[in-house]
C-alpha positions as CSV (number, residue, x, y, z in Angstrom):
1,X,88.5,104.4,92.8
2,X,90.9,102.2,94.9
3,X,90.2,98.6,95.6
4,X,89.8,99.0,99.3
5,X,86.9,101.5,98.8
6,X,85.3,99.2,96.2
7,X,85.5,96.2,98.6
8,X,84.0,98.3,101.4
9,X,81.1,99.3,99.1
10,X,80.5,95.8,98.1
11,X,80.5,94.5,101.7
12,X,78.3,97.4,102.9
13,X,75.8,96.8,100.1
14,X,75.6,93.1,100.8
15,X,75.0,93.6,104.5
16,X,72.5,96.4,103.9
17,X,70.5,94.3,101.4
18,X,70.3,91.4,103.9
19,X,69.0,93.8,106.7
20,X,66.5,95.4,104.4
21,X,65.0,92.1,103.2
22,X,64.8,90.9,106.8
23,X,62.8,94.0,107.8
24,X,60.6,93.8,104.7
25,X,59.3,90.5,106.2
26,X,58.3,92.4,109.4
27,X,56.1,94.8,107.6
28,X,52.6,93.4,108.3
29,X,49.3,94.7,109.5
30,X,49.5,95.9,113.1
31,X,53.3,96.2,113.3
32,X,54.3,99.4,115.0
33,X,56.3,101.8,112.8
34,X,58.6,102.8,115.6
35,X,59.6,99.2,116.3
36,X,60.5,98.6,112.7
37,X,62.4,101.9,112.5
38,X,64.4,101.5,115.7
39,X,65.1,97.8,115.3
40,X,66.3,98.2,111.7
41,X,68.6,101.1,112.7
42,X,69.9,99.1,115.7
43,X,70.7,96.2,113.4
44,X,72.7,98.4,111.1
45,X,74.8,99.5,114.1
46,X,75.2,96.0,115.3
47,X,76.7,95.1,112.0
48,X,79.4,97.8,112.5
49,X,77.9,100.5,110.3
50,X,75.7,103.6,110.9
51,X,72.3,104.5,109.4
52,X,72.8,107.0,106.6
53,X,69.4,108.4,107.4
54,X,66.5,107.5,109.6
55,X,64.5,104.5,108.4
56,X,61.6,105.8,106.3
57,X,58.2,103.9,106.6
58,X,55.8,105.7,104.2
59,X,52.3,104.3,104.0
60,X,49.8,104.6,101.1
61,X,49.8,108.2,99.7
62,X,52.9,109.2,101.7
63,X,55.6,108.7,99.2
64,X,58.7,109.5,101.3
65,X,60.2,111.1,104.4
66,X,58.0,109.6,107.2
67,X,60.0,108.3,110.1
68,X,58.4,107.8,113.6
69,X,58.8,110.4,116.2
70,X,59.4,109.7,119.9
71,X,56.2,108.2,121.3
72,X,54.7,107.5,117.9
73,X,52.1,104.8,118.3
74,X,51.1,104.4,114.7
75,X,51.0,101.0,113.1
76,X,50.8,99.4,109.7
77,X,47.1,99.6,108.6
78,X,45.3,96.8,106.8
79,X,45.1,96.9,103.0
80,X,48.0,99.3,102.7
81,X,51.0,99.9,100.5
82,X,54.2,100.4,102.5
83,X,57.5,101.8,101.4
84,X,60.5,100.8,103.5
85,X,63.5,103.0,102.7
86,X,66.8,102.4,104.5
87,X,70.3,103.6,104.2
88,X,73.7,102.7,105.8
89,X,77.1,104.2,105.7
90,X,80.7,103.1,106.4
91,X,82.8,106.2,107.3
92,X,80.7,108.2,104.7
93,X,80.4,105.5,102.1
94,X,76.7,105.3,101.6
95,X,74.2,102.8,100.2
96,X,70.4,103.5,100.0
97,X,67.6,101.1,99.0
98,X,63.9,100.8,99.3
99,X,61.2,98.2,98.8
100,X,57.4,98.3,98.6
101,X,55.4,95.9,100.7
102,X,51.9,95.2,99.3
103,X,49.1,94.5,101.7
104,X,46.4,95.1,99.2
105,X,46.3,92.9,96.1
106,X,44.9,95.8,94.0
107,X,48.4,97.3,94.0
108,X,50.5,94.2,93.4
109,X,51.0,95.0,89.8
110,X,51.8,98.7,90.4
111,X,54.6,97.7,92.8
112,X,55.9,95.2,90.3
113,X,56.0,98.0,87.7
114,X,58.1,100.1,90.0
115,X,60.5,97.2,90.4
116,X,60.6,96.6,86.7
117,X,61.3,100.3,86.0
118,X,64.3,100.1,88.4
119,X,65.7,97.0,86.6
120,X,65.2,98.7,83.2
121,X,67.0,101.8,84.4
122,X,69.9,99.8,85.7
123,X,70.4,98.3,82.3
124,X,71.2,101.7,80.9
125,X,73.7,102.6,83.6
126,X,77.1,102.6,81.8
127,X,80.0,105.0,81.4
128,X,79.4,107.5,78.7
129,X,75.6,107.2,78.5
130,X,73.5,110.2,79.1
131,X,71.7,110.1,82.4
132,X,68.5,111.2,80.6
133,X,68.5,107.7,79.0
134,X,68.0,106.2,82.5
135,X,65.1,108.5,83.1
136,X,63.6,107.5,79.8
137,X,63.8,103.9,80.7
138,X,61.9,104.6,84.0
139,X,59.3,106.7,82.3
140,X,58.7,104.4,79.4
141,X,58.3,101.3,81.7
142,X,55.8,103.0,84.0
143,X,53.7,104.7,81.3
144,X,53.6,101.7,79.0
145,X,52.2,99.7,81.9
146,X,49.3,102.1,82.4
147,X,50.6,103.9,85.5
148,X,52.0,107.3,86.2
149,X,55.4,108.3,87.6
150,X,55.8,110.8,90.4
151,X,57.2,113.7,88.4
152,X,58.9,115.6,91.2
153,X,60.7,112.8,93.0
154,X,64.1,111.7,91.7
155,X,67.0,109.3,92.2
156,X,70.3,111.0,93.1
157,X,74.1,110.8,92.9
158,X,75.9,109.7,96.1
159,X,79.3,110.8,97.2
160,X,81.2,110.4,100.5
161,X,79.0,111.8,103.3
162,X,76.7,113.3,100.6
163,X,73.4,111.4,100.2
164,X,72.2,113.8,97.6
165,X,75.3,114.9,95.6
166,X,73.8,117.4,93.2
167,X,72.9,115.3,90.2
168,X,69.3,113.9,90.0
169,X,67.8,111.0,88.2
170,X,64.2,112.1,87.4
171,X,61.4,109.7,86.8
172,X,60.2,111.9,84.0
173,X,62.8,112.8,81.3
174,X,63.9,116.4,81.4
175,X,66.7,118.2,79.6
176,X,70.1,117.3,80.9
177,X,73.6,116.7,79.4
178,X,75.2,114.8,82.3
179,X,77.0,111.7,81.1
180,X,77.6,108.8,83.5
181,X,81.2,108.4,84.5
182,X,83.2,105.4,85.6
183,X,82.9,104.9,89.4
184,X,79.8,107.1,89.7
185,X,77.4,106.0,92.4
186,X,73.7,106.6,92.0
187,X,70.6,105.7,93.9
188,X,67.9,104.9,91.3
189,X,64.3,105.1,92.7
190,X,61.2,104.9,90.5
191,X,58.1,106.1,92.2
192,X,54.8,104.9,90.7
193,X,51.2,105.9,91.3
194,X,47.8,105.2,89.8
195,X,46.8,106.6,86.4
196,X,44.0,108.7,87.9
197,X,46.4,110.6,90.2
198,X,48.0,114.0,89.8
199,X,51.4,112.4,89.7
200,X,53.3,114.7,92.0
201,X,54.0,115.1,95.7
202,X,53.7,118.0,98.1
203,X,55.0,118.5,101.7
204,X,52.5,117.9,104.4
205,X,52.9,118.3,108.2
206,X,55.9,119.1,110.4
207,X,59.3,117.8,109.3
208,X,60.4,114.6,111.0
209,X,63.8,114.4,109.4
210,X,66.5,117.1,109.3
211,X,70.1,117.7,108.2
212,X,72.7,120.2,109.2
213,X,72.7,123.1,106.8
214,X,75.2,125.5,108.5
215,X,76.5,126.5,111.9
216,X,74.7,129.4,113.5
217,X,75.3,131.2,116.7
218,X,72.7,130.9,119.5
219,X,72.4,132.0,123.1
220,X,70.0,129.2,123.9
221,X,71.9,126.5,125.9
222,X,69.6,123.6,124.7
223,X,70.0,124.7,121.1
224,X,73.8,124.8,121.4
225,X,73.8,121.3,123.0
226,X,71.6,119.9,120.2
227,X,73.8,121.5,117.5
228,X,76.9,120.0,119.0
229,X,75.3,116.6,119.1
230,X,74.3,116.9,115.4
231,X,77.8,118.1,114.3
232,X,79.5,115.4,116.3
233,X,77.3,112.5,115.3
234,X,75.8,113.1,111.8
235,X,77.9,115.5,109.9
236,X,75.5,116.6,107.1
237,X,73.7,113.3,106.8
238,X,69.9,113.3,107.7
239,X,68.8,112.5,111.3
240,X,65.6,112.6,113.3
241,X,64.3,113.6,116.7
242,X,64.3,110.0,117.9
243,X,68.1,109.9,117.6
244,X,68.5,113.1,119.6
245,X,66.0,111.8,122.2
246,X,68.1,108.7,122.6
247,X,71.2,110.8,123.4
248,X,69.6,113.6,125.5
249,X,66.6,111.8,127.0
250,X,64.2,114.7,126.2
251,X,61.9,115.8,123.4
252,X,63.6,118.4,121.3
253,X,61.2,118.9,118.4
254,X,60.6,122.5,119.3
255,X,64.3,123.1,119.3
256,X,64.8,121.5,115.9
257,X,62.0,123.7,114.5
258,X,63.6,126.8,116.0
259,X,67.0,125.8,114.5
260,X,65.4,125.2,111.1
261,X,63.9,128.8,111.2
262,X,67.3,130.1,112.1
263,X,68.7,128.4,109.0
264,X,70.9,125.9,110.8
265,X,68.9,122.8,109.7
266,X,67.3,121.7,106.4
267,X,63.9,120.1,107.0
268,X,62.4,117.1,105.2
269,X,58.6,117.0,105.9
270,X,56.6,114.0,104.8
271,X,55.8,114.0,101.0
272,X,52.3,113.0,99.9
273,X,50.8,112.4,96.5
274,X,48.7,115.5,96.1
275,X,45.5,113.7,95.0
276,X,45.8,111.1,97.8
277,X,46.6,108.1,95.6
278,X,48.9,105.4,96.9
279,X,52.5,105.4,95.7
280,X,54.9,102.4,95.1
281,X,58.7,102.7,95.2
282,X,61.7,100.5,94.5
283,X,65.3,101.7,95.0
284,X,68.8,100.4,94.7
285,X,72.3,101.9,94.8
286,X,74.4,101.4,91.7
287,X,78.1,101.5,91.2
288,X,79.2,102.2,87.7
289,X,82.4,100.4,86.7
290,X,84.2,100.4,83.4
291,X,82.5,97.1,82.6
292,X,79.0,98.3,83.5
293,X,76.7,98.6,86.5
294,X,76.9,96.8,89.8
295,X,73.8,96.7,91.9
296,X,75.2,97.1,95.4
297,X,72.0,96.6,97.2
298,X,70.1,94.2,94.9
299,X,70.5,91.1,97.0
300,X,68.9,88.2,95.1
301,X,67.0,90.4,92.7
């Protein structure tokens, strides 16, 4: 990897970390989700970058993939557990990070375990090591603390314009022979839930986030206009209806659903813990160098 790209990643990670921590402080009871999402995305753009995906604000049993829709008037409830997951990119160079904000003291330790599992996983990120060792560190940290990992959510390898680049980092060890390579980039993200939970997530509700799967032909003028906007602005990175709304000035949810059914779009519906238990998450983006791991988005952690 050339020095210019490394420098760009380091700068992007530093800026993203600062923005994320700033918006973590804004997650409080009564705050409107749409305000947090849109202001955080606007801030990323003001700093000269682009969001890599819509800001996710997932509350309690929602583990991931909730972003506000146009006109969403939902707010942060009292005594909640809130996952703030944000991404940014610089001409396809991507960083991805998440924090859990605890508004219920009962879950303070669970969130801390998620953070500790992330730190233990990063310690095992080095060239030549099997990726399953990273999963083992996550699993052992969570289970030994009396909690349960989410078995069907994973971290992921990142490449240029590819948020999920085909190699996963499970929170529960599974068979796998992938060995970490120099200059690999991975988002590591332990998800933790209560010991009395089922420990896995299912999709619930309509998708709020989408990505371009393939080009399709359509005679519908609005569908063609939406597809052109997606191709021009987002490549294959995730986007949401709010972003299309901002460009076109109209609700297009029905159009996005139709395009999904036609195979043009890949949907990301909200993911909830199946037994309704709250979920905590911590995530950072890691660059693996010959000397070891650099936490691009770790900030002061």
